BAMAR-369111 format. One line per field, with one value per residue (C-alpha): residue number from 1; residue in three letters; x, y, z negated. Coordinates in steps of 0.001 Angstrom, whole numbers, padded with zeros to 6 digits. Example, Ala and Ser with C-alpha at 12.3 -4.5 7.8 and 13.67 -1.06 7.14 Angstrom:
! BAMAR-369111
num = [1:2];
residu = [ALA:SER];
X = [012300:013670];
Y = [-004500:-001060];
Z = [-007800:-007140];
END
This chain:
! BAMAR-369111
num = [1:2:3:4:5:6:7:8:9:10:11:12:13:14:15:16:17:18:19:20:21:22:23:24:25:26:27:28:29:30:31:32:33:34:35:36:37:38:39:40:41:42:43:44:45:46:47:48:49:50:51:52:53:54:55:56:57:58:59:60:61:62:63:64:65:66:67:68:69:70:71:72:73:74:75:76:77:78:79:80:81:82:83:84:85:86:87:88:89:90:91:92:93:94:95:96:97:98:99:100:101:102:103:104:105:106:107:108:109:110:111:112:113:114:115:116:117:118:119:120:121:122:123:124:125:126:127:128:129:130:131:132:133:134:135:136:137:138:139:140:141:142:143:144:145:146:147:148:149:150:151:152:153:154:155:156:157:158:159:160:161:162:163:164:165:166:167:168:169:170:171:172:173:174:175:176:177:178:179:180:181:182:183:184:185:186:187:188:189:190:191:192:193:194:195:196:197:198:199:200:201:202:203:204:205:206:207:208:209:210:211:212:213:214:215:216:217:218:219:220:221:222:223:224:225:226:227:228:229:230:231:232:233:234:235:236:237:238:239:240:241:242:243:244:245:246:247:248:249:250:251:252:253:254:255:256:257:258:259:260:261:262:263:264:265:266:267:268:269:270:271:272:273:274:275:276:277:278:279:280:281:282:283:284:285:286:287:288:289:290:291:292:293:294:295:296:297:298:299:300:301:302:303:304:305:306:307:308:309:310:311:312:313:314:315:316:317:318:319:320:321:322:323:324:325:326:327:328:329:330:331:332:333:334:335:336:337:338:339:340:341:342:343:344:345:346:347:348:349:350:351:352:353:354:355:356:357:358:359:360:361:362:363:364:365:366:367:368:369:370:371:372:373:374:375:376:377:378:379:380:381:382:383:384:385:386:387:388:389:390:391:392:393:394:395:396:397:398:399:400:401:402:403:404:405:406:407:408:409:410:411:412:413:414:415:416:417:418:419:420:421:422:423:424:425:426:427:428:429:430:431:432:433:434:435:436:437:438:439:440:441:442:443:444:445:446:447:448:449:450:451:452:453:454:455:456:457:458:459:460:461:462:463:464:465:466:467:468:469:470:471:472:473:474:475:476:477:478:479:480:481:482:483:484:485:486:487:488:489:490:491:492:493:494:495:496:497:498:499:500:501:502];
residu = [UNK:UNK:UNK:UNK:UNK:UNK:UNK:UNK:UNK:UNK:UNK:UNK:UNK:UNK:UNK:UNK:UNK:UNK:UNK:UNK:UNK:UNK:UNK:UNK:UNK:UNK:UNK:UNK:UNK:UNK:UNK:UNK:UNK:UNK:UNK:UNK:UNK:UNK:UNK:UNK:UNK:UNK:UNK:UNK:UNK:UNK:UNK:UNK:UNK:UNK:UNK:UNK:UNK:UNK:UNK:UNK:UNK:UNK:UNK:UNK:UNK:UNK:UNK:UNK:UNK:UNK:UNK:UNK:UNK:UNK:UNK:UNK:UNK:UNK:UNK:UNK:UNK:UNK:UNK:UNK:UNK:UNK:UNK:UNK:UNK:UNK:UNK:UNK:UNK:UNK:UNK:UNK:UNK:UNK:UNK:UNK:UNK:UNK:UNK:UNK:UNK:UNK:UNK:UNK:UNK:UNK:UNK:UNK:UNK:UNK:UNK:UNK:UNK:UNK:UNK:UNK:UNK:UNK:UNK:UNK:UNK:UNK:UNK:UNK:UNK:UNK:UNK:UNK:UNK:UNK:UNK:UNK:UNK:UNK:UNK:UNK:UNK:UNK:UNK:UNK:UNK:UNK:UNK:UNK:UNK:UNK:UNK:UNK:UNK:UNK:UNK:UNK:UNK:UNK:UNK:UNK:UNK:UNK:UNK:UNK:UNK:UNK:UNK:UNK:UNK:UNK:UNK:UNK:UNK:UNK:UNK:UNK:UNK:UNK:UNK:UNK:UNK:UNK:UNK:UNK:UNK:UNK:UNK:UNK:UNK:UNK:UNK:UNK:UNK:UNK:UNK:UNK:UNK:UNK:UNK:UNK:UNK:UNK:UNK:UNK:UNK:UNK:UNK:UNK:UNK:UNK:UNK:UNK:UNK:UNK:UNK:UNK:UNK:UNK:UNK:UNK:UNK:UNK:UNK:UNK:UNK:UNK:UNK:UNK:UNK:UNK:UNK:UNK:UNK:UNK:UNK:UNK:UNK:UNK:UNK:UNK:UNK:UNK:UNK:UNK:UNK:UNK:UNK:UNK:UNK:UNK:UNK:UNK:UNK:UNK:UNK:UNK:UNK:UNK:UNK:UNK:UNK:UNK:UNK:UNK:UNK:UNK:UNK:UNK:UNK:UNK:UNK:UNK:UNK:UNK:UNK:UNK:UNK:UNK:UNK:UNK:UNK:UNK:UNK:UNK:UNK:UNK:UNK:UNK:UNK:UNK:UNK:UNK:UNK:UNK:UNK:UNK:UNK:UNK:UNK:UNK:UNK:UNK:UNK:UNK:UNK:UNK:UNK:UNK:UNK:UNK:UNK:UNK:UNK:UNK:UNK:UNK:UNK:UNK:UNK:UNK:UNK:UNK:UNK:UNK:UNK:UNK:UNK:UNK:UNK:UNK:UNK:UNK:UNK:UNK:UNK:UNK:UNK:UNK:UNK:UNK:UNK:UNK:UNK:UNK:UNK:UNK:UNK:UNK:UNK:UNK:UNK:UNK:UNK:UNK:UNK:UNK:UNK:UNK:UNK:UNK:UNK:UNK:UNK:UNK:UNK:UNK:UNK:UNK:UNK:UNK:UNK:UNK:UNK:UNK:UNK:UNK:UNK:UNK:UNK:UNK:UNK:UNK:UNK:UNK:UNK:UNK:UNK:UNK:UNK:UNK:UNK:UNK:UNK:UNK:UNK:UNK:UNK:UNK:UNK:UNK:UNK:UNK:UNK:UNK:UNK:UNK:UNK:UNK:UNK:UNK:UNK:UNK:UNK:UNK:UNK:UNK:UNK:UNK:UNK:UNK:UNK:UNK:UNK:UNK:UNK:UNK:UNK:UNK:UNK:UNK:UNK:UNK:UNK:UNK:UNK:UNK:UNK:UNK:UNK:UNK:UNK:UNK:UNK:UNK:UNK:UNK:UNK:UNK:UNK:UNK:UNK:UNK:UNK:UNK:UNK:UNK:UNK:UNK:UNK:UNK:UNK:UNK:UNK:UNK:UNK:UNK:UNK:UNK:UNK:UNK:UNK:UNK:UNK:UNK:UNK:UNK:UNK:UNK:UNK:UNK:UNK:UNK:UNK:UNK:UNK:UNK:UNK:UNK:UNK:UNK:UNK:UNK:UNK:UNK:UNK:UNK:UNK:UNK:UNK:UNK:UNK:UNK:UNK:UNK:UNK:UNK];
X = [010137:011938:010914:012207:011970:012407:012733:012593:015224:016042:017308:017787:019730:022663:025236:026778:023536:023943:020598:019195:019119:015381:014283:010750:011984:014600:012265:010164:013103:014068:010758:010213:014065:012641:009915:012578:012134:015150:014942:016675:016734:016651:017371:017042:019072:019607:017336:017842:019526:016254:013499:015244:017984:015231:014002:017162:017611:014530:014743:018363:016735:013635:011325:008060:006775:007852:007392:007481:007281:006890:005382:002748:005716:007814:004410:005274:008219:006598:003908:006318:008328:005241:004063:007242:006940:003610:004553:007495:004845:006871:003809:005280:002735:003701:002677:003084:003238:004099:002566:000834:-000838:-001907:-003802:-005001:-005018:-007922:-005667:-002777:-004397:-006068:-002075:-001533:001400:000079:-001774:-001791:-001853:-000487:-002703:-000929:002214:003400:005205:002369:000457:003595:004528:000987:000743:004317:003030:000128:001682:004516:001814:-000471:-003679:-006251:-004687:-007506:-009005:-005378:-006278:-004515:-003766:-005999:-006464:-007175:-009237:-010042:-010827:-012535:-010852:-010921:-010842:-009389:-009296:-006184:-003665:-002883:-000864:002573:002059:004867:007869:010152:008521:010298:013579:016174:015801:017680:020501:022253:020080:021712:024518:025129:028539:027627:024622:024394:024893:026482:029251:030202:030166:026791:024245:020400:018591:015082:013419:009600:006754:004262:004065:001383:000932:-001366:000565:-001420:001650:002022:000427:000224:-003397:-004378:-002095:-003722:-007016:-006706:-004369:-006191:-009979:-010299:-007159:-007452:-003620:-001463:-000544:002954:005029:008513:010991:012144:015721:017602:015939:017210:020720:020705:020122:023080:025177:024431:025273:028795:029454:028721:029607:032748:033069:030312:031451:027971:023980:021257:017887:015515:012027:009764:010322:013137:012924:009119:008661:011006:011311:012083:014650:016085:016471:017860:020223:022128:022031:023377:025655:027430:026605:027222:029007:028899:027761:024637:021891:018258:014887:013102:009464:010419:007280:009297:012991:012758:016252:016128:015225:018072:020619:019510:020221:023361:024483:023491:025894:023868:025770:023128:019434:017094:014236:011226:011221:008910:008348:009855:006227:004267:000339:001799:002918:000030:-003151:-001955:000829:-001108:002348:000699:004192:005071:007955:009323:009050:011111:013641:014107:014249:017307:018856:018684:020564:023603:023452:024417:026525:024899:024226:021297:019643:016308:013874:012235:009321:008904:006216:003453:-000323:-000446:003244:004902:008248:008188:006911:009863:012389:010829:011980:015828:015410:013833:016682:019109:017324:017694:021242:020354:024186:022611:019427:017310:014978:012669:009644:005940:004025:000412:000429:-003228:-005219:-003627:-005215:-003440:-003802:-007323:-006978:-004407:-007797:-010129:-008190:-007858:-004052:-002672:-000263:002236:003631:005975:009212:008578:011507:010926:013545:011228:008480:004999:002246:000907:-000849:-000331:001083:004555:005680:007747:010642:010806:010298:013136:015625:014962:015220:018135:020016:019114:022137:023212:020391:021001:024419:023535:020753:023542:025617:022695:021397:024971:025172:024286:020839:020552:022335:020338:016850:017145:019545:017058:014493:016380:017623:013638:013131:015701:014826:011506:012828:011554:014293:015124:012559:014941:017570:014952:013673:017499:018006:015054:015944:019306:018144:015400:018950:020345:017666:017484:021188:024098:022405:022162:025447:027053:025627:026535:030377:029656:028773:031517:034206:033257:031397:027866:027378:028728:026976:027095:024960:021973:021844:021157:023655:021946:021425:023603];
Y = [-106997:-103991:-100499:-097180:-093970:-090612:-087591:-084000:-081774:-079057:-075880:-073884:-070975:-073045:-074386:-076511:-078117:-081878:-082060:-082991:-086446:-086948:-089110:-089753:-091932:-093591:-094651:-096219:-097579:-099513:-100547:-102061:-103447:-105359:-106732:-108575:-105739:-104033:-100303:-097730:-094075:-091164:-088264:-085071:-082410:-081057:-080929:-083575:-082907:-084578:-087126:-089933:-089829:-090235:-092902:-094677:-095029:-096321:-099023:-099861:-100626:-102569:-101843:-103121:-100145:-096274:-093873:-090232:-088120:-084471:-081567:-078775:-076943:-079564:-081842:-079912:-081791:-084724:-084200:-083821:-086937:-089155:-087794:-088560:-092064:-092196:-091275:-093865:-096832:-098637:-100477:-099922:-098786:-095246:-093889:-090668:-089745:-086971:-083945:-083092:-086539:-086577:-083083:-083550:-087010:-086753:-083558:-086195:-089116:-087079:-086525:-088233:-091613:-091573:-094772:-094285:-092077:-092363:-090667:-090342:-091937:-094138:-097004:-099873:-098613:-099176:-102413:-103308:-102523:-104327:-107409:-107402:-106685:-109141:-112154:-110637:-109770:-107455:-103891:-101512:-101718:-101222:-098453:-095203:-096223:-094378:-095631:-094361:-097079:-096696:-093011:-093544:-092746:-095241:-093531:-095883:-093304:-092787:-094989:-096155:-094269:-095521:-094606:-096185:-095019:-097145:-100327:-098678:-099709:-096693:-094657:-096111:-093616:-096035:-095178:-091921:-090516:-089795:-088561:-085804:-084682:-080856:-081270:-084734:-083341:-081001:-084329:-083594:-086457:-085144:-087134:-086992:-088194:-087258:-086645:-083586:-080348:-079477:-075807:-074422:-071408:-069713:-070341:-073491:-077007:-078828:-078130:-079671:-082674:-083116:-083150:-085583:-087818:-088452:-087590:-091662:-092896:-092350:-091519:-088594:-086097:-085351:-088726:-088758:-092208:-093196:-091578:-095084:-095750:-092401:-093103:-096502:-094621:-092869:-095108:-097432:-093684:-093607:-096776:-096905:-093442:-092364:-089025:-088041:-085486:-083574:-083806:-082048:-083080:-081677:-081887:-079416:-078420:-080925:-080835:-080169:-083113:-082138:-085201:-086862:-083740:-084555:-088412:-087425:-084881:-087212:-090188:-088311:-086522:-089773:-091962:-089756:-086393:-084726:-081222:-080808:-078396:-078372:-076374:-074768:-072445:-069089:-070029:-073552:-072176:-071684:-071092:-074768:-076203:-074127:-075203:-079112:-078202:-076787:-079907:-082632:-080814:-078402:-075647:-073866:-073841:-072672:-070378:-069044:-065163:-065030:-061472:-058570:-057025:-058025:-057318:-059505:-062139:-062784:-061760:-062558:-065652:-066642:-067200:-066362:-064873:-061827:-059584:-060385:-064142:-063797:-061590:-063726:-066808:-065917:-064125:-067821:-069165:-067147:-067053:-070486:-070089:-071544:-069942:-068953:-069184:-067103:-067471:-065275:-064591:-061394:-060601:-061921:-059955:-056400:-056606:-052495:-051472:-050774:-054213:-055978:-053261:-054406:-057905:-056550:-054816:-057619:-059919:-056764:-056492:-060596:-060761:-063512:-065159:-065826:-064853:-066793:-065245:-066512:-064594:-065480:-067798:-069375:-072884:-074422:-075425:-072916:-069672:-067628:-069382:-068830:-065223:-064649:-065786:-063645:-060499:-061131:-061257:-062766:-065651:-066273:-069658:-070610:-071731:-070138:-071317:-068730:-066305:-064219:-062331:-063593:-062090:-058444:-057447:-053986:-052419:-053269:-053403:-056687:-054095:-052877:-056353:-058048:-055112:-055413:-059215:-059135:-056977:-058427:-058903:-055678:-053847:-055808:-054723:-050844:-051284:-052748:-049925:-047546:-049614:-049830:-045806:-043681:-043557:-040029:-040637:-044113:-042830:-040110:-042688:-045235:-042790:-041692:-045335:-045705:-042675:-043401:-046821:-045759:-043860:-044612:-044405:-048137:-048886:-048769:-050661:-053451:-053500:-053535:-056852:-058650:-057837:-059259:-062524:-063150:-063024:-065349:-067654:-067758:-068132:-068776:-072247:-073602:-072413:-073731:-077232:-077458:-076632:-079490:-081772:-081622:-081110:-083907:-087389:-087131:-088712:-092067:-095191:-098586:-102164:-100908:-097071:-094803:-092145:-088592:-086303:-082885];
Z = [-006050:-005134:-006170:-004820:-006642:-004873:-006819:-005389:-007293:-005134:-005849:-002393:-003945:-005677:-002935:-005218:-007006:-008763:-009745:-013484:-014923:-015154:-018320:-016950:-013728:-016214:-018467:-015499:-014008:-017165:-017769:-014311:-015144:-018265:-015902:-013659:-010908:-008945:-008847:-006780:-006710:-003766:-005597:-003156:-004695:-000747:002439:004429:007614:009481:008685:009948:007610:004559:006794:007432:003642:002758:005756:004424:000804:002282:-000891:-001444:-003009:-003010:-005904:-005704:-008974:-008921:-010587:-008715:-007236:-005954:-004234:-001162:-000575:-001697:000766:003678:003409:002222:005778:007471:006157:007280:010743:010625:010095:007393:005693:002344:000036:-001285:-005186:-006197:-010504:-012697:-013717:-010537:-009757:-013092:-013026:-009218:-008425:-005829:-003942:-004258:-002599:000344:001417:004296:003521:-000054:-001424:-004860:-007679:-011219:-013864:-017109:-018438:-016334:-017963:-018364:-015022:-012786:-014269:-013866:-010464:-009402:-011276:-009268:-005977:-006423:-006989:-003930:-006360:-005938:-007485:-006987:-010582:-012665:-015370:-014759:-010832:-008513:-005083:-001481:-000430:003203:002672:-000738:-003923:-006360:-009847:-012548:-015240:-017302:-018038:-021641:-024049:-025577:-029114:-030474:-028650:-030041:-027992:-024487:-023333:-023180:-020372:-017098:-016097:-013744:-010823:-010766:-009860:-013276:-014477:-011809:-013047:-013762:-017963:-017564:-015311:-018019:-020748:-022669:-021840:-022113:-023879:-025766:-029009:-028451:-026120:-026263:-027927:-030343:-029069:-026127:-024135:-021544:-018937:-019626:-018367:-021835:-022716:-019216:-019927:-023397:-022441:-019627:-021564:-024672:-023612:-023763:-025175:-029184:-030982:-031216:-028092:-030173:-030941:-032218:-031956:-034963:-035911:-035697:-032239:-031174:-032525:-030793:-027151:-028508:-029177:-025880:-023747:-025444:-025058:-021033:-020547:-022581:-020730:-022820:-025747:-026760:-026454:-025287:-026667:-023874:-026772:-026130:-030247:-031906:-035501:-035537:-038634:-041478:-042797:-039304:-039038:-042506:-041494:-038200:-040036:-042102:-039873:-036978:-038937:-040093:-037071:-034178:-034948:-031730:-031086:-029726:-028164:-028696:-028367:-031276:-031596:-033780:-036477:-037173:-037777:-041313:-043084:-044438:-040835:-039269:-041652:-041124:-037646:-038454:-040949:-038182:-035588:-033764:-032177:-029878:-030089:-026956:-028229:-026184:-026584:-023367:-024236:-026589:-026146:-028813:-026826:-023716:-026153:-028101:-025941:-022441:-022894:-026166:-028379:-031284:-032795:-034315:-033546:-037205:-036573:-033389:-034892:-038260:-036312:-034291:-037331:-039592:-036676:-036342:-040496:-040297:-037315:-034424:-030825:-029623:-026112:-025202:-022404:-020818:-018743:-016513:-014150:-016420:-015730:-016912:-017296:-017151:-016447:-020213:-021305:-019632:-021292:-024353:-023545:-022608:-026138:-027949:-026802:-027882:-031351:-031757:-030443:-028404:-027334:-023629:-021971:-019292:-017410:-015060:-012791:-013671:-011520:-012432:-012454:-011547:-014392:-016796:-018829:-016762:-013089:-014153:-015015:-012246:-009749:-011681:-011366:-007690:-008137:-004701:-004916:-002277:-003214:-000165:-001352:-004976:-007582:-010334:-009653:-006914:-007647:-005955:-007676:-007124:-010335:-009975:-012917:-011780:-008254:-007061:-006210:-009287:-011277:-009036:-009778:-013200:-013642:-011696:-013273:-016915:-018687:-017431:-018541:-021987:-022571:-022141:-024183:-026603:-026346:-027278:-030146:-031742:-031709:-035261:-035869:-034750:-031498:-030968:-030720:-028036:-026153:-025761:-025026:-022111:-020861:-020569:-018791:-016143:-015923:-014795:-012186:-008827:-007135:-008751:-006053:-003569:-004908:-006058:-002175:-001231:-003499:-002279:001499:000764:-001416:001975:004357:002127:001788:005551:006784:004147:002633:006224:007331:003980:003819:007754:006851:003765:005995:008636:005380:003395:002706:001678:-001729:-003141:-003194:-004443:-004068:-006150:-005959:-002758:-002254:-003720:-000704:-000331];
END
């Protein structure tokens, strides 16, 4: 049977956004193909010109099942598209999966146009659902597949978890416009060697996912593929896509297990030898692990710095990492010759101008080569979401994109927060100049800068930036998209992949 995936991957503020390769859908597609089914993907990377555009693509493929995957922040797009499908009366069953469906299946099933919700990892439940649909059997009792049964939610629990990831076929890349994905168009293939994270940071859904998935499922939440299986997939990617000359490992924590790391470093260096980027947590970046990464071929390590203020980092974000651990993690990477890329969050509960500046200064002290900054938003079923609700911080979630202040936390204005966020790299440069001065000059220079950036006049600059951002979001993307529609063809198509949406 034919299964059509629809994946919302919008980035409205980026005109030429190509979209990410999403491993989750890749796995689902490969599992269904292995079972004899046919799959295709509508990768939604730009807003549709009209609902008729989506419906015409669905009708052209004529699927027997439509599957959405989404996070909580992208579910609004799924809800809209599912509504269009319902209104058109296509008569095709629609299932929604992903993090949002796993954590909020009842809410998902109340959405007009969604008939089924996948709770948990989707490979086995989806394969079982397709087998039932194809054979005409009753699908209302499949573990992991919740059903809207004439207005009544049929709770079928959590689906089985794949403990041995080597049993899964390699994730499918052919249903994407793969050479034009964000990383791949620069020659870097995105890959994952594991699933799960052992930590429970207060802003992350990981704790809720772990509790949901493993309440009735024995086994490990964090699972690694074998080194040989991981390298075999890399070889298959290189054979199919010769333009790939680097790799990005998107695992939450790549070299988590030392025995796995030692085996990987040796075999990857001998059999692959391409440069790669990965994610690591500061407390796992010991000198010997950094050296293993370097020997394997790692050229850049992405590290969650998140906040430079120790109280915010540990009492609010629950990272349990000291300032010393943070600095040492960056130092050991630089000592072996690897670049560093820091992840930072500003605007968390109790954030102040001073704590944002602490994050700037921590990036300077750590000598991060690149600093990626997001504005905090509380995700439901996280510890910080509950805190925001308890404290009465308002949440404006319309159109949220991690780059616009949404919370009224009271300790820093949205205007000032946006100014500091927008000028984070400039602030890094300014503070780095002050840090570089001799001690007798450096301390007074830093104190002067701290006082300067507390000036209320900067709120005016922040307000101006916010207004300009709103004007741009309202006017510029639509004009630019219309211009693109007139000037060039939309996407690429083949017999098995529907064109991506511009």
